[in-house]
Structures are given as structure tokens and as C-alpha cells.
C-alpha positions as semicolon CSV with decimal commas, in nm:
position;residue;x (nm);y (nm);z (nm)
1;M;11,902;6,167;9,831
2;D;12,157;6,404;9,987
3;K;12,077;6,771;10,008
4;P;12,232;6,957;9,713
5;F;12,457;7,255;9,765
6;I;12,342;7,439;9,452
7;S;11,988;7,474;9,317
8;V;11,952;7,622;8,969
9;I;11,601;7,747;8,890
10;V;11,498;7,820;8,532
11;P;11,147;7,948;8,448
12;L;11,031;7,848;8,100
13;F;10,752;7,965;7,875
14;N;10,727;7,825;7,524
15;E;11,094;7,724;7,510
16;A;11,054;7,375;7,361
17;E;11,345;7,430;7,121
18;S;11,581;7,547;7,395
19;V;11,528;7,316;7,692
20;G;11,732;7,024;7,560
21;E;12,041;7,233;7,486
22;L;11,995;7,433;7,806
23;S;11,979;7,126;8,032
24;G;12,282;6,972;7,863
25;V;12,497;7,282;7,912
26;L;12,380;7,322;8,271
27;L;12,455;6,961;8,360
28;Q;12,802;6,989;8,208
29;T;12,882;7,319;8,380
30;L;12,754;7,220;8,724
31;A;12,922;6,879;8,715
32;S;13,257;7,050;8,659
33;L;13,222;7,243;8,987
34;G;13,260;6,935;9,204
35;K;12,962;7,033;9,421
36;S;12,627;6,862;9,460
37;F;12,350;7,030;9,265
38;E;11,996;7,013;9,134
39;I;11,836;7,174;8,830
40;I;11,474;7,282;8,859
41;L;11,302;7,367;8,530
42;V;10,963;7,533;8,579
43;D;10,723;7,525;8,284
44;D;10,503;7,832;8,323
45;G;10,200;7,695;8,139
46;S;10,367;7,662;7,798
47;T;10,155;7,578;7,493
48;D;10,428;7,471;7,249
49;G;10,529;7,130;7,385
50;T;10,784;7,250;7,640
51;W;10,651;7,006;7,899
52;R;10,679;6,718;7,653
53;E;11,045;6,802;7,600
54;L;11,102;6,839;7,975
55;S;10,956;6,493;8,033
56;K;11,229;6,344;7,816
57;L;11,517;6,496;8,012
58;Q;11,727;6,311;8,268
59;G;11,906;6,458;8,567
60;V;11,669;6,752;8,615
61;R;11,359;6,823;8,820
62;A;11,069;6,945;8,608
63;I;10,767;7,136;8,739
64;R;10,462;7,230;8,534
65;L;10,228;7,509;8,638
66;R;9,866;7,438;8,551
67;R;9,843;7,767;8,361
68;N;10,057;8,069;8,279
69;F;10,107;8,252;8,610
70;G;10,404;8,464;8,501
71;Q;10,779;8,459;8,556
72;T;10,761;8,573;8,917
73;A;10,523;8,292;9,010
74;A;10,739;8,037;8,829
75;L;11,046;8,154;9,018
76;S;10,851;8,149;9,344
77;V;10,750;7,785;9,293
78;G;11,107;7,692;9,203
79;I;11,237;7,865;9,517
80;K;10,980;7,681;9,726
81;E;11,094;7,346;9,587
82;A;11,469;7,422;9,596
83;Q;11,676;7,239;9,856
84;G;12,022;7,388;9,797
85;D;12,214;7,625;10,021
86;V;12,274;7,847;9,717
87;I;12,001;7,930;9,466
88;I;12,084;8,043;9,114
89;T;11,817;8,180;8,884
90;M;11,849;8,227;8,509
91;D;11,638;8,262;8,196
92;G;11,558;7,964;7,978
93;D;11,617;8,124;7,638
94;L;11,996;8,061;7,640
95;E;12,070;8,434;7,653
96;N;12,223;8,381;7,999
97;D;12,545;8,181;7,976
98;P;12,570;7,893;8,228
99;A;12,949;7,934;8,208
100;D;12,908;8,243;8,429
101;I;12,775;8,036;8,721
102;P;13,124;7,964;8,866
103;K;13,197;8,338;8,871
104;L;12,873;8,404;9,062
105;L;12,959;8,138;9,318
106;Q;13,313;8,269;9,359
107;K;13,183;8,618;9,431
108;L;12,922;8,481;9,669
109;E;13,197;8,313;9,872
110;E;13,347;8,656;9,941
111;G;13,069;8,712;10,192
112;Y;12,786;8,849;9,981
113;D;12,424;8,737;10,009
114;I;12,329;8,814;9,648
115;V;12,544;8,833;9,337
116;S;12,369;8,985;9,037
117;G;12,471;8,955;8,674
118;W;12,531;9,261;8,457
119;R;12,479;9,208;8,083
120;R;12,725;9,483;7,998
121;D;12,750;9,407;7,625
122;R;12,377;9,372;7,566
123;W;12,213;9,566;7,281
124;Q;12,530;9,733;7,158
125;D;12,364;9,785;6,819
126;K;12,032;9,915;6,959
127;L;12,137;10,233;7,137
128;F;11,814;10,431;7,117
129;S;11,553;10,154;7,096
130;R;11,675;9,931;7,382
131;R;12,003;10,036;7,546
132;L;11,912;10,391;7,656
133;P;11,558;10,299;7,778
134;S;11,709;10,009;7,973
135;A;11,974;10,235;8,128
136;A;11,706;10,488;8,225
137;A;11,487;10,217;8,382
138;N;11,780;10,075;8,580
139;W;11,875;10,422;8,702
140;L;11,519;10,486;8,815
141;I;11,498;10,153;9,000
142;S;11,832;10,222;9,169
143;F;11,720;10,572;9,267
144;V;11,386;10,460;9,415
145;T;11,506;10,142;9,588
146;G;11,850;10,261;9,699
147;V;12,011;9,948;9,548
148;T;12,259;10,054;9,282
149;L;12,285;9,796;9,003
150;H;12,353;9,839;8,634
151;D;12,111;9,561;8,536
152;H;11,819;9,500;8,771
153;G;11,641;9,298;8,503
154;C;11,909;9,031;8,467
155;T;11,762;8,701;8,587
156;L;12,107;8,544;8,626
157;K;12,169;8,586;8,998
158;A;12,304;8,382;9,289
159;Y;12,138;8,394;9,631
160;R;12,189;8,242;9,971
161;S;11,877;8,029;10,007
162;D;11,798;8,127;10,367
163;L;11,755;8,485;10,248
164;L;11,549;8,403;9,940
165;K;11,321;8,157;10,119
166;H;11,190;8,439;10,338
167;T;11,125;8,680;10,051
168;Q;10,761;8,683;9,941
169;L;10,723;8,736;9,567
170;T;10,397;8,862;9,419
171;G;10,283;9,014;9,093
172;D;10,577;9,081;8,859
173;M;10,820;9,175;9,134
174;H;11,103;8,936;9,045
175;R;11,303;9,236;8,922
176;M;11,290;9,375;9,274
177;I;11,425;9,071;9,462
178;A;11,757;9,243;9,530
179;A;11,577;9,555;9,650
180;Y;11,353;9,350;9,882
181;A;11,654;9,166;10,021
182;A;11,851;9,488;10,067
183;R;11,578;9,618;10,296
184;A;11,644;9,310;10,511
185;G;12,016;9,389;10,529
186;A;12,146;9,171;10,245
187;R;12,490;9,241;10,102
188;I;12,474;9,267;9,723
189;A;12,743;9,253;9,455
190;E;12,730;9,276;9,077
191;I;12,962;9,122;8,818
192;P;12,966;9,139;8,437
193;V;12,823;8,831;8,267
194;G;12,796;8,718;7,909
195;F;12,500;8,781;7,686
196;R;12,409;8,564;7,390
197;P;12,143;8,653;7,132
198;R;11,834;8,435;7,135
199;R;11,867;8,143;6,892
200;H;11,527;7,977;6,930
201;G;11,172;8,102;6,965
202;V;11,067;8,463;7,010
203;S;11,118;8,713;7,289
204;K;10,840;8,729;7,549
205;Y;10,915;9,094;7,623
206;G;10,776;9,394;7,444
207;F;10,736;9,766;7,487
208;S;10,457;9,706;7,738
209;R;10,717;9,581;7,986
210;T;10,831;9,943;8,032
211;F;10,497;10,033;8,185
212;K;10,503;9,721;8,404
213;V;10,845;9,817;8,535
214;L;10,722;10,166;8,622
215;L;10,422;10,019;8,805
216;D;10,651;9,776;8,989
217;I;10,868;10,065;9,104
218;L;10,561;10,255;9,228
219;A;10,429;9,945;9,405
220;F;10,765;9,877;9,568
221;H;10,801;10,234;9,691
222;F;10,447;10,243;9,829
223;F;10,468;9,898;9,988
224;Y;10,788;9,957;10,179
225;K;10,701;10,308;10,285
226;Y;10,340;10,259;10,383
227;A;10,262;9,884;10,403
228;R;10,294;9,880;10,783
229;R;10,150;10,229;10,829
230;P;9,890;10,291;10,556
231;M;9,720;10,550;10,775
232;H;10,022;10,776;10,721
233;F;9,947;10,780;10,348
234;F;9,569;10,801;10,346
235;G;9,560;11,016;10,659
236;A;9,797;11,269;10,504
237;I;9,567;11,306;10,203
238;G;9,267;11,331;10,435
239;F;9,421;11,609;10,645
240;L;9,532;11,789;10,328
241;S;9,170;11,784;10,214
242;F;9,057;11,921;10,553
243;F;9,318;12,197;10,526
244;L;9,198;12,293;10,179
245;S;8,840;12,302;10,304
246;F;8,950;12,538;10,582
247;I;9,128;12,771;10,336
248;V;8,826;12,777;10,105
249;A;8,593;12,839;10,402
250;V;8,804;13,134;10,521
251;F;8,799;13,282;10,172
252;T;8,423;13,228;10,153
253;F;8,367;13,422;10,478
254;Y;8,603;13,693;10,353
255;L;8,387;13,738;10,044
256;R;8,073;13,746;10,258
257;I;8,199;13,991;10,520
258;V;8,436;14,216;10,327
259;E;8,306;14,197;9,968
260;N;7,941;14,144;10,070
261;I;7,905;13,849;9,832
262;H;7,639;13,609;9,958
263;F;7,710;13,239;9,998
264;I;7,451;13,139;9,739
265;R;7,621;13,349;9,473
266;T;7,941;13,141;9,480
267;P;8,012;12,765;9,454
268;L;8,273;12,786;9,731
269;P;8,048;12,643;10,010
270;I;7,991;12,335;9,793
271;L;8,366;12,306;9,743
272;V;8,415;12,323;10,122
273;A;8,165;12,040;10,168
274;I;8,338;11,830;9,900
275;F;8,680;11,871;10,062
276;V;8,537;11,776;10,404
277;V;8,367;11,463;10,266
278;V;8,680;11,359;10,075
279;G;8,889;11,413;10,388
280;F;8,664;11,186;10,594
281;Q;8,670;10,924;10,320
282;F;9,049;10,910;10,312
283;I;9,067;10,891;10,692
284;L;8,823;10,598;10,687
285;M;9,020;10,434;10,404
286;G;9,331;10,466;10,617
287;L;9,159;10,297;10,910
288;L;9,040;10,012;10,687
289;A;9,389;9,975;10,540
290;E;9,533;9,956;10,892
291;I;9,292;9,674;10,975
292;I;9,370;9,487;10,652
293;S;9,746;9,525;10,699
294;R;9,720;9,346;11,033
295;M;9,542;9,048;10,881
296;A;9,709;8,757;10,705
297;P;9,748;8,849;10,336
298;S;9,554;8,644;10,088
299;H;9,733;8,497;9,787
300;I;9,660;8,302;9,473
301;E;9,727;7,932;9,512
302;I;9,961;7,821;9,234
303;E;9,886;7,467;9,127
304;Y;10,159;7,262;8,965
305;D;10,280;6,911;8,881
306;K;10,630;6,776;8,944
307;K;10,857;6,537;8,758
308;T;11,154;6,426;8,969
């Protein structure tokens, strides 16, 4: 089998009612491009018969994770299995329109490494409950990462595979792929794409996702600022604790010498000892983190089955 030019990766979780229509539209759209392609549908441990429906499909590659690992893990497995020069990711709930794929590819050919979709018309009727919180989250991600996009959460994106293959995805960090790539010098563009309301099943996202996004932002900021120099983070806290112990000690001696207040009549000496101990602990934590950062990172092995 010849190497495809385009690999489309779609993570799925309990989308049994959507996969048939989705695969049909994808096959029709990609065939019209006149380029070789493959479609990789990754079942992220669904419990509603999604895998049974995938097994019936022709012209697609189906992968089943042994359990629900999450969207990031499903995308990571799909990226690992992809063979195309260009990788396109999209959601499996039919909210992303496959008809936008040609526009992504056209923009990619202008010299960009990543082209991200922007669901500009999403949630027009939910200004306060969804649209404003989403805008605030996207602004915060752009501010922290330095990658300015209107819609970081849009899964519909096109990547050059050589860039994506070297991006390690962990946790729920799929929203940060563009930010990770930008740190490696990737050129990123954004274009408006269509948004279609979900027709089958139920949304897998809830209010709890807001907190996950905030934690992802914090993790991203910490990782890229201190991952290779954790001693700078823990050491700074340690030296701050030493400095506070020094200030408290000076004040303690001032009370003893000037105010004639004995050490045993104030808790300040205990506070000095606490700050010193905490300082040493953070210094030691920094040293341990330096050692760990120089070791090969451990990861969870994702087990899966394939249908070619």
C-alpha cells in the first residue's frame, strides 16, 4: 500500500449513531481532493457499540483502546499510527464539518506548519453560559502560551506530520498542541470553519472542563518554564523561606536587645526554625526534581486493537 498524503484522525467516545454518517462524508470529501488519504477512527473505550459500528465500515482504519484513556490519548495513538505527510484531526460528533478540510490544506500550502479552525459562529444563542466563558478561556490560553488563537479548543486542525510526530502528548493537553509546537518554532495560522449542532448522542463536555483547562494552562506554563530547570522554581521558594527566617530572626533579636523581651515569651524563634526547615526541604525537592528531569520519563502504556 502506498503511503497516503493525508491522514485524518478522529477520536470517538460513545458515537455509535454518528460514525456511519461521519465516515461516509469523510470518504466523499477526501476522494474529491485527488490526493491519497487514510481515515483513522480511534474508539476511546466506548460502551455504546461504537466499535461494532466501526467494524462494519469499509475504507477506514479503526483502532480500539482497551479502556477509556481520554481524548488526548486517543489522538496520540492515532498520530502514532498515521502515515500521511499531513495530519488532520477532528471531532467525531459531526460538529466539525469535513467540507472545511480543503480550506485547511490550502492554507497549509502557504507555508504554515499548523492551521487551526475557528468556530466563529458557535454558541451565538448562549452568550453568557458558553460564549463569554469560552472567549475568556481562549484569551487566557493565548496570554499564557503566547499563541494567539480565537479557538484553542477546536479539534479541527491540520498539521505537518513531521512536527506532530515529535510532540509528546500527556494528560489532557491536546488543547495545547499548537502552543507546544509554537515553542519549537512552528508557524501557525487560523481560519474560520463551520460549526454544526450535535445531532446524535450527548455532549461529553461539562462545566468541569473549565477547571481542567485552567489546570492545563498552569501545567503548560510550569512545564515549559521549569521542566529543564526545576531547581529554579523550588530553589527560589527555598531561598525565600531562608530570607523570611532571617527577617524574623533579626526582629526577634531586636525585641530581645531593645525591648528586653525574652525569646521564650514569643513564638518567633519557632517561626525562624520552621522557615529554615521549609527552606531546606524546598532545596532538597529541587535537587530531586533535577535528578528526575534528567531521567527518561515514565508513561502509561496505552493498549489498543486495530482493524485495517
